[in-house]
Phi, psi and omega in degrees: 000029183296336181280341183235125175276084186296326178301313182295324179300312180293324187286348173299326178301309180305317186295312178301311182307310183294322181295331181264357190298138178079358178274135182275174186298321179302314184277338173291327180257008181290142172233132181292332183211163178301326183259016170257165183259153179271165171312312183299327186280321171306311184293318170310314181293322180295317176300306170322303184301323177296318176298317183292316180289332175301311175298314178303318177298311185291318177299318176297314180292341178272006174076031181295156176242355178278158173297142173293139188289145168268180173209139180276089192303313171314306180299323184290315182298315184286314186298331176274355183057050185308324181287350172264000173275183182256125177309318180292330167310304185296320175300324180289316175307304182309316186289324181293315180296316181300315178305302176309316181289320180296330172303309174296317179305318178302328185272343183278145175271172177298327178292321172307314181289353174277339188293150187220163177227183173251121177291180184290344171266010170088008180269143180278132175233138176267155177304320177311310185296324185292315181297316182294316178296327170301318181295322179287330181292317176299318182292329174298313184286340172292328171289329166301317180294314184293331180286315176302320177301309180303319180290330190272355185301331187281352181279000000 
């Protein structure tokens, strides 16, 4: 498994739990502007994104020739009324999906991790790159959560 840092992937859950520790409901759902995301909405997005990459990886392993699906993240967050949801539920789902995928990753060979599909932009993406990209994506959102927390201190 030299191509995928499974521990870094799994550690994203711990980092998110730590990032939101001690935040009350008001700070979890606070938004700087109507079109910006709250911490809860960021967590919902990351759970959604985990569902999407789980599908993409399995589609590649199944030998799909169709383009891998994109998703409209803002519409998904808004459509499910994510800010009315429970941040702890989104975190729980996120952690469960990480665990489920990590079990799959342990079964894959280096050859499997080289398997690729074509994303919505027409680019060829390997499974190893999808996993690494997802971990990096979570890290970007950890920064976003920190910025939201700092901005919401005044409430």
